[in-house]
KETOR-16029 format. One line per field, with one value per residue (C-alpha): chain; x, y, z; residue number from 1; residue in three letters. Coordinates in pm, 1 decimal, padded with zeros to 6 digits. Example, Ala and Ser with C-alpha at 12.3 -4.5 7.8 and 13.67 -1.06 7.14 Angstrom:
BEGIN
chain = c(A;A)
c1 = c(01230.0;01367.0)
c2 = c(-00450.0;-00106.0)
c3 = c(00780.0;00714.0)
resi = c(1;2)
resn = c(ala;ser)
// end
This chain:
BEGIN
chain = c(A;A;A;A;A;A;A;A;A;A;A;A;A;A;A;A;A;A;A;A;A;A;A;A;A;A;A;A;A;A;A;A;A;A;A;A;A;A;A;A;A;A;A;A;A;A;A;A;A;A;A;A;A;A;A;A;A;A;A;A;A;A;A;A;A;A;A;A;A;A;A;A)
c1 = c(03140.3;03168.0;03038.6;02761.2;02689.8;02745.3;02764.9;02504.9;02782.9;02944.9;02620.5;02719.5;03080.6;03189.8;03200.8;03548.5;03708.0;03443.1;03459.3;03147.0;03003.7;02851.9;02500.0;02580.0;02722.3;02410.7;02240.9;01954.9;02201.7;02405.6;02334.7;02169.8;02276.3;02395.2;02753.8;02831.8;02673.4;02570.2;02464.4;02541.9;02706.4;02795.0;02634.0;02754.7;02764.4;02807.9;02596.0;02230.8;02126.8;01763.2;01554.2;01784.2;02059.7;02357.3;02335.1;02513.4;02299.7;01979.6;02049.3;02102.7;01793.0;01550.5;01604.2;01252.6;01197.9;00881.8;00931.6;00806.0;00469.1;00471.3;00179.5;00058.7)
c2 = c(00057.4;00133.6;00460.1;00346.6;00687.9;00740.4;01092.2;01153.5;01274.5;00930.0;00732.1;00558.8;00488.2;00158.5;00156.3;00182.8;-00159.9;-00326.1;-00476.9;-00440.5;-00754.7;-00830.4;-00936.8;-01307.5;-01284.1;-01127.3;-01348.8;-01299.8;-01203.2;-00945.7;-00573.2;-00464.4;-00098.0;-00002.1;00115.1;00360.0;00692.3;00634.1;00278.3;00050.9;-00272.0;-00367.9;-00374.1;-00321.5;-00691.6;-00642.1;-00859.8;-00753.3;-00597.0;-00513.6;-00552.3;-00563.2;-00328.9;-00343.7;-00125.9;00172.3;00176.8;00107.2;00416.8;00619.3;00485.9;00522.5;00864.0;00900.5;01207.3;01168.4;01166.6;01478.2;01450.5;01463.6;01631.0;01481.8)
c3 = c(02948.5;02576.3;02438.3;02203.9;02054.3;01683.8;01542.1;01273.7;01042.9;01077.3;01043.3;00717.8;00814.7;00975.5;01355.7;01506.1;01520.7;01302.2;00955.7;00740.9;00582.5;00243.8;00158.4;00157.9;00511.0;00670.4;00928.6;01174.3;01445.5;01246.6;01231.8;00908.2;00920.3;00567.8;00529.0;00249.6;00156.7;-00203.7;-00264.7;00026.4;-00072.2;00283.0;00625.0;00981.7;01074.7;01450.5;01682.8;01700.4;02030.8;01958.3;01644.8;01342.5;01466.2;01700.9;02012.5;01851.9;01539.0;01732.4;01943.7;01626.2;01448.1;01738.6;01892.4;02029.5;01811.5;01603.5;01227.3;01049.7;00882.3;00505.6;00333.1;00005.2)
resi = c(1;2;3;4;5;6;7;8;9;10;11;12;13;14;15;16;17;18;19;20;21;22;23;24;25;26;27;28;29;30;31;32;33;34;35;36;37;38;39;40;41;42;43;44;45;46;47;48;49;50;51;52;53;54;55;56;57;58;59;60;61;62;63;64;65;66;67;68;69;70;71;72)
resn = c(glu;asp;asp;leu;arg;val;lys;arg;ser;asp;ala;trp;lys;pro;leu;asp;gly;ser;thr;pro;ile;gly;leu;leu;asp;leu;arg;glu;asp;thr;cys;arg;trp;pro;ile;gly;glu;asp;arg;pro;tyr;ser;trp;cys;gly;gln;pro;val;ala;lys;gly;val;tyr;cys;ala;ala;his;his;ala;leu;ala;tyr;thr;gly;ile;pro;ala;pro;arg;val;arg;pro)
// end
């Protein structure tokens, strides 16, 4: 079984063995995780596992830790 964990420090880098895709190549079944730290011009593009992300990026996005509250 593949290790689907992504280190937070590598969150904006392409997954090993994957090739990011451009905006015009996004489809309903491709992962929409942005690739690039500044201004993302590409996306993960791996097959969607749940929601809009592949399994690796879904695990990174939804950790189960509540977001901090922001006071106005």
